[in-house]
N, C-alpha and C positions, 0 to 999 in steps of 0.2 A: 358552837352550833353552826351548822351550815345554813345554806339559803335555799335548799331544794324545795322546802315547803312553800316557798313564795309562788311556785307555779300553780298551787292549789288555792291561792287566795282569791276571794271575791273581788278584791280591789283591782285585779287585772281587767275587770269588765267596766271600770270607770276611769275617768280622767284623773291624773294625779292631783289636780287642783281640788278634787273632792276631799282628799285626805290632808290637805294643807289649807284649811279654811281661814278666812279672815275674821269670822265672827262666831258667836256662840251657836247660832242657828246652823251654821255649816258644820260645827263640831257634832251637833245632834244628828245631822244627816249621815255623817261618816260613821258615827257610833252605831246607828241603826243597821248600816251595811255590815259592820264588823260583828254585830250580834248574831248574824246568820252565817258567818264565815267559819268553815271547818278548821281553819288554822289560826284563829285569833289568839289562842293561848301561846302558840309558838311565836307568833308575831310580837306579842307583848314581851315575852322573855327576851327575844332578840333585841327589841328596842331598849329594854332595861339594861341588858348585858353590854350593849354597845353605846350606852348613854346618848341615844338619839334625842335631840332636844326639840325638834319641830314636828308638827303634824300629829295626826291621830294614828296610833299604832296599837293593834290588839284591842281596839275599842276604848282606849284611854287617851285623854287629852294630855297636852304637855304638863299641865298643872297636876293632873292625877298621877302621871308617871313620876314627877318629882316627889310627890307625897309617898308613893310606893318605894322609891329609892331611899328616902329618909327612913322609912319604917324598916326596910331591909338592913340598912346600916345599923340602926338601933338594935335590932334583933341579933345581928352578928356580934355586937359589943356585949350584949347581955349573955349570949352563949359563950363567948370567949372568957368573960369574967367568971362564969359559973364553972368553968373547967380548970 
């Protein structure tokens, strides 16, 4: 996946620190911005595919993305074993 979509992200209108919060309240602020962003889905896929560990990407915190990656791996194993 390329990065052309980044030009359409709402995050461009905010300081980078907004998406790399130090506390849970900061995560909520970033997630609210992402909820209105037209490219949040692409952003999340990009973060998952590139194993980005820090910050809020596609409206998901670091912990939420780790959970999604575990689930993605689990589903791949199930699919692989079924075939």
